[in-house]
N, C-alpha and C positions, 0 to 999 in steps of 0.2 A: 504494499499499500504506500502511495506516494506521502512524502513528508517534506516539510520545510523547515529547517532549524534556522532561526534568526541568531546569530552567533556574535555576541560582543567580543571585542578583541582588546588586548592592551593598547592604552593610549601612549605609550612610550617604552616602559620597562617591561621586556618580555618575560621578566620573572612574574609579572601579574597574571600570566596565563594560568587559567584554572584547569584541574583535571577534567571537569565537565566540558570546557571548551575543547581541550584536546581529545576527549572521548568523541564529541560530535564530529570534529573535523576528520578524526581517523575513520569513523564509520560511515560517511556519506559517500555518494556515488559521484557527486559533482559539487564544486565549490562555484558559487557566482560571487565574483569579487570586484570591489570598486576599482582596483588596480591589481591586476594579477602579480605584478612585480613585488608589491608589498606584502600581498599574502603568501607568496612563495618563500619569503623570508620566514615567515610564522611557520609554514609546514616544514621548512628545512630544520627550524629550531626544535620541532618536536619529532624529526625523523621520518616524515611520510611524503609520499608523492600521490597526488590527487589530480584528476582532470579538472581543469579551470576554464572558466569563460569570464570575460569582463562584462560587468553590469554597472555602469555609471551614470551620472546624471544626464548625460547627453545621448544615451542610447536605451535607457531602461524602458521608455515608453514603446520603442520599436520591438525590443527583445522579450520583454517579459511574457508576452502571450505564447511565443514559441517555446520558451522555458517550461510554462505550465503544461502545453501540450505534450512536450516530450516527457514530463514528469508522469503525466496520466498513462501516456502510452507504455513507458518503460517501467513504472512503478519505482521511480527514482527518489532517493533520499538525497535532498539538496541542502547545502549549508550557504546561507547568505551571509557575507562579510563586508564591512567597510574597511577603510584603511586604519582607522583608529576608533575606539569606542563602539557604540551601538548604532547598527544600521537604522536609517530613518529619522534620526536625530540630527538635523542639519546635514545629514549624509544621504545618499541615494538609498533606496530599499523600499520605501512605501508602495511604490507602483507594483513591484512583484509580490509583496505582502498582501495588498488588496485583490490582486489577480487570483492568489491563491485562496483567499477567503471565498472569492466568488466561484471558484471552481470545486469548492468543498474539500480541499487538501488540508490535512491537519498541520497546524502551525505551532511550533515549539520554541519558545524563548531561551536562550542560554545567556543568562545575565553576566554582566562582568564590569570592568572599569568604565566610569564615565567622567568625562572632563567637567561636566555641569556639576554633578554631585560632589566631585574631588575639590573643586574650586570652592564650592559652598562650605565644604567641611572646614576649610582652613581660613575662611574669610573672618570668622568670629561675628558675623552679622546674623540678626534674627531671621532665620530662613524658614520659620514654620509656614509661611506663605511666601511664595515667590513666583516670579515668571520667567520664563526662557524666551529670548527673541532671536537667538543666533547672530547672523550678520546684519548690521543696520545699513541704511543707503549710504552710498559714497559721497554724494554731494553735499556741500555744507547746509544749503536750506532745507532739503528733506531730512537730513541728519538731525538738524535742531528740531525741526517739526516732530520728527518721531521720538526725541528725547522728552520734549514736552508733553507729548501723548502718554509716554510711559509714566510721567509724574502724575498725570490726571487720572490714571487707573486707580490710584490709592494703595497698589501693592508696592511696599516699600523696597523689596529687593527683587534685582533682575540680574539674569545672567546673560552675557553678550559674547560673541566671537568676534575677532577681528583679525586681520593679516598683519604681519609684522611691519609692512611698509605704510600702513595706515593707523596703526594703534595710538601714536602719539596724537595725530590728529583727532582721533576719537576721544582721547582724554581731555585734549584742549578744549574741545567742544562741550564736553561734560562740566569742566570747570566754568566756562563762560554762561552755559545755558542753565545749568543747575548748581548755583552757588550753596555751598554747604553740604554738598554730595560727597560721600566716601566711596572708594573703590578699593578693591582688591585685585590687582593685575598679576595673572598667573601665566608664566612663560615656560613652556616645555615642562608640563607636569609629568613627574615621574621619571624623567630622562636625567642624563648626567649633569646637564648645566641648567637645571630647574632654578628658576628665580620667581620669588613671590613678593610683591610690593603691597603694601597695605597702609591706608591712611586718607586724609583728606585729598580730594582731586588735584588741588595745586601742588600739595606736598609730594604726592606720588609723581606727578608730572615732572618736577625738578629733578627727581632721582632718575627717572627715564631719560630725560635730556642728557644727563651727565654719564649715561651708559653707552659707550661706543658701538656695543653690540646690539642695541635695542631693535634694530631691524632684522634680527635672526630669531628664528623659533616660531613657535605656534602659541597663540594667545586666547585665554579665556579670561574674561573680566566679570567680577561681581560688582554690580552698582547698588549702592545704598542710598535711597533719597528720604530716609525717615526724617532728616533735619532739615530738608529743603522746604523754604516756605512758598506755598502756592500763591502766585499773584492773583488778587481778586478780578473776576471777570469784568470788563468794562460794559457798562450798560450802553446799549445803542442810543444815540442822541436823537430825541424826538424832533421830527420836521415841524415846521410852524403849523402846517395843515393838521396834524394830529393833535397839537396842542389846542387849537380853536375847535376842532370837533369834539375833543374830550369835554371842554368847557361847555359847549352848546348842549352835549348830551346829558351833562349834569343839571341843566336848566338855566344856565347863565346867558344873559344877552350877548348879542355880538360885541357890544361896547366892553362889557365886563371880560369877555373872551380875549378881544384885543389887548386888554390890559394885562391880563395874566400872561399873554405870549410875550408882551414887551418886558415883563419882570424876569423871563428867562434869558434875556440878552439877545434875542433875535433882533435882526436889523429892520427898521421900518419898511424897507424895500420888500424884505422876504415876508413879513407880516401882511403887507399889502397884497402881494401876489397869492398869499395864501387865502386872504379873505375873498379875493376875486374867484378863485378857483372853487371855493366852498359854494359861494352864491351862485356860480354858474352850475355847480352840481345839483343844487336845490331847485334852480329854475328849471333845469332839464327834468327832473322828477314831476314837476308841476305840469309840464308840457305832456 
């Protein structure tokens, strides 16, 4: 009977490989890997050879149905892996898993290391409630808008991914957009040159700028906005027409309505145009 094992793999240190991961990879008929070269290093580490095919972000839509058809026709046991961590978590895999569900194939998760959970565990932030966003927009304007929307959710802790070439830009934008935010910037978790910086966004940014190797490695960032003050939402300024209409609906005379509009600082010209517009509106209704 066909089975699909969704196999998490070490995020850096191969000694984090569990016996259950090894067992699944050893017993399967085929490995669908994000990058066969990366997964081959893993199979060599445990001393096995397995047929592999690449299943990555750019081809999974085209290949997944064919994999499912082959699994059903040949009763294959397939292991799905990504380069590091868990398939489907900001990595390819969800398309094949979804196709397997629709085909009635048994799906078995093989849990393992996760950069998200690992980073949260060392952040010291209150992560009883958190959100995972993966990679944020690259351009400054949409990036700023996304950070502000994260703040608006009310969920204080978020986990982000970023490339080494843009990580400084991200922390700069966090400092500017979310004053008072804290970050835990994790680079190359579980690897030889693992580096973890934690503190206020500005403080961590200074440490990152002083690091000549900041553009090397893989980054996972925990963002804590619990101390960031939300800006009060600005009320939309009422137009003169709206002020006059509200006053008239309250039962005030036009003269009283005009006086109220003047008290709001509206110009005489704007109030006069609003008066004409309302009078034309009522004249139209009378016709």
